[in-house]
C-alpha positions in Angstrom: -2.6 -15.2 10.2 -5.7 -16.6 8.4 -5.7 -18.8 5.5 -8.4 -18.0 2.9 -9.3 -20.9 0.3 -11.2 -20.5 -2.9 -11.7 -22.6 -5.9 -13.9 -23.4 -8.8 -14.6 -27.0 -10.0 -11.2 -27.5 -11.4 -9.5 -27.3 -8.2 -12.3 -28.5 -5.9 -10.9 -31.9 -4.7 -7.4 -30.6 -4.0 -8.8 -27.7 -2.1 -10.6 -30.1 0.2 -7.4 -31.8 0.8 -5.4 -28.8 1.5 -8.2 -27.5 3.7 -8.2 -30.6 5.9 -4.4 -30.6 6.2 -4.4 -27.0 7.2 -7.1 -27.5 9.8 -5.4 -30.6 11.2 -2.3 -28.2 11.9 -4.7 -25.9 13.7 -4.7 -23.0 11.5 -7.4 -20.5 11.1 -8.9 -21.5 7.6 -11.7 -19.7 5.8 -13.2 -21.5 2.9 -15.1 -19.1 0.5 -16.1 -21.9 -1.8 -16.8 -23.7 -3.9 -18.8 -25.9 -1.4 -19.6 -28.6 -3.9 -18.5 -29.8 -7.1 -20.2 -27.8 -10.0 -18.8 -27.9 -13.5 -20.7 -24.6 -14.4 -19.2 -22.5 -11.7 -16.7 -19.6 -12.5 -13.2 -18.9 -11.0 -13.8 -15.3 -11.0 -16.6 -15.4 -8.3 -14.3 -17.4 -5.9 -11.4 -15.0 -6.6 -13.6 -12.0 -5.6 -14.9 -13.7 -2.5 -11.4 -14.5 -1.2 -10.1 -11.0 -1.7 -13.0 -9.4 -0.4 -12.9 -11.4 3.0 -9.1 -10.8 3.3 -7.3 -8.6 5.8 -3.7 -7.4 5.5 -2.1 -10.3 7.3 -4.1 -13.0 5.6 -2.8 -15.5 3.0 -5.1 -16.5 0.1 -4.7 -20.0 -1.7 -6.7 -20.1 -4.8 -7.2 -23.2 -7.1 -8.2 -24.0 -10.6 -7.4 -26.2 -13.4 -4.2 -24.3 -14.7 -3.9 -21.5 -12.1 -3.6 -18.7 -14.5 -7.2 -17.5 -14.2 -7.1 -17.1 -10.5 -3.5 -15.5 -10.6 -4.8 -13.0 -13.0 -7.9 -12.3 -11.1 -6.2 -12.0 -7.8 -3.6 -9.6 -9.1 -6.2 -7.1 -10.3 -6.7 -6.1 -6.6 -4.7 -3.4 -5.0 -2.3 -5.0 -2.6 -2.6 -8.5 -3.7 0.5 -10.1 -5.1 -0.5 -13.6 -6.4 2.3 -16.1 -7.6 1.7 -19.2 -9.6 2.6 -22.3 -7.5 4.7 -24.4 -9.9 7.4 -25.7 -7.4 8.8 -25.2 -4.0 11.7 -23.0 -4.8 9.6 -20.5 -6.8 7.0 -20.2 -4.0 10.0 -19.6 -1.4 11.4 -17.0 -3.7 8.0 -15.4 -4.1 7.7 -15.2 -0.6 11.2 -13.8 0.3 11.6 -11.5 -2.6 8.1 -10.5 -3.7 6.1 -10.8 -0.4 3.4 -12.8 -2.3 0.4 -12.9 -0.1 -1.9 -15.1 -2.5 -1.1 -18.5 -4.1 -2.6 -19.8 -7.2 -2.5 -23.6 -7.5 -2.7 -25.3 -10.9 -4.6 -28.3 -9.7 -4.3 -30.3 -13.1 -0.5 -30.3 -12.8 0.3 -30.3 -9.1 0.2 -33.6 -6.9 -1.1 -33.7 -3.4 2.3 -34.0 -1.8 3.8 -31.1 -3.9 1.0 -28.7 -3.2 1.2 -29.5 0.6 5.1 -28.7 0.4 4.6 -25.5 -1.5 1.8 -24.3 0.9 3.8 -25.1 3.8 6.5 -22.9 2.5 4.0 -20.2 1.6 2.8 -20.1 5.0 6.0 -20.3 6.8 8.5 -18.3 4.7 8.9 -14.6 5.6 9.6 -11.5 3.2 13.1 -10.5 3.2 12.4 -6.9 3.8 15.4 -6.1 1.7 15.4 -2.6 0.6 15.5 -3.5 -3.2 12.6 -5.8 -2.9 10.5 -3.3 -0.8 11.2 -0.7 -3.4 9.7 -2.9 -6.1 6.7 -3.6 -4.1 6.3 0.0 -3.3 6.5 0.5 -7.3 3.9 -2.2 -7.8 1.5 -0.5 -5.4 1.9 2.8 -7.3 0.6 1.2 -10.5 -2.7 2.4 -11.7 
């Protein structure tokens, strides 16, 4: 599994912290930017870059100020199921029940330790595969 990171200016510092942590764990990390703090950048560009570089078994982690823009953007792409990271339990349920493959981090509202805990869960937890959850994902995949 490869971990793809993307951020705008709002999540830049937190992305850099998470990136260093992931690399210290020996994970395969692809950073699609931002590569410098630029208040004029647009989150949409980084959502697009992350999704376009992703393959089926990759996990995407996106950062912005409130997390909603990145989440909305990622969910516009077929096969992407992006959840908003607001606590560890929600991230765990998102992986187990909904097989989220993308996590959107609201950098203005999450501290460093909390995000590292959520990212750890996001990367380790497995989809349950229960029939009812798979059925729901299949229905999502059939949406226009």
